[in-house]
N, C-alpha and C positions, 0 to 999 in steps of 0.2 A: 503495499499499499503506499510507498516510498514516494511513488510518482504524484499519487493523489493529494499527499502531505506537501511535495513541493508546489503541484501547480496552488493548491488552495491558497498555501502561502506568498505566495507571489502575484495573485490576480489580483485585478480592480475589486474594488467592492460587489458590483453586480454580476460579475463573474462568479464569485465566491458565493452570491448567493442562489447563483442558478447552478453553481456544482452542487453544491446544501441538499436540493432540491432534487435532485436525480442520483443522489448518493444511495449504494448498495447499503444493504444490513451489515456485511462485513467494514462497509469503509466506515459506517457509523460505528461500529464496534471498537473500529479502529483510535476514533477521534475520541471516543468516551474514555479508552485507555491512555491515550496523552493528558486527557483533563485528569483523570486518576493521579498519572507520574507527575502532574503539575502540583496538583494539591499535596500530594504525598511527597514534596521537593526532591524528587529523586533529578532533578534536572536543576542546575547552579542557575538560578534567574535572578537580575539586579535589581536593588527592591522597590525601582521607583514601577518596573513592568510589574512585582506586586501589589505594587500598590494602584496600580490600575486594574487591576481584575477580582481587587477587593469588592467591588459593586457589584460584580457576578457571581459573589459567590454561592449565593443559594440554587441558581441553575447549576451551576460546577455540580453542585454536590448530589442534586437529582439527576444529572450525567453519569454520574460515579456510582450512583446508586444499582445495585448488582438486580435489587428487586422490579424494577419497571422494566417495561416493554422497548424493543427497540424502536416502534412505532411515534412512543411519546418521547421519546429522547431525540428522536426526528424533529419531535415539532419543538422542541426546545432551542436546537441548532437553528432550526429556520426562522423561527419568530421576527417579525418584525417590527420596530421601534422599541419601546421601551415599557 
């Protein structure tokens, strides 16, 4: 899933939205695992980056929850606005 993640990271916001809307279940699962690793601090992140992510903590927790189905997680990823 590395090419998908690289494309998602380098795309414009409109293209990112389209990629998330057409993501497969495996790609959604991969994104959720990435979020889980960030939350467990397995990746070294700068303080200002973590500070930017703090407002999205509740959404990130819902993505990490293993009891939630993939469809619900997909809706969290492609939500519009705040």
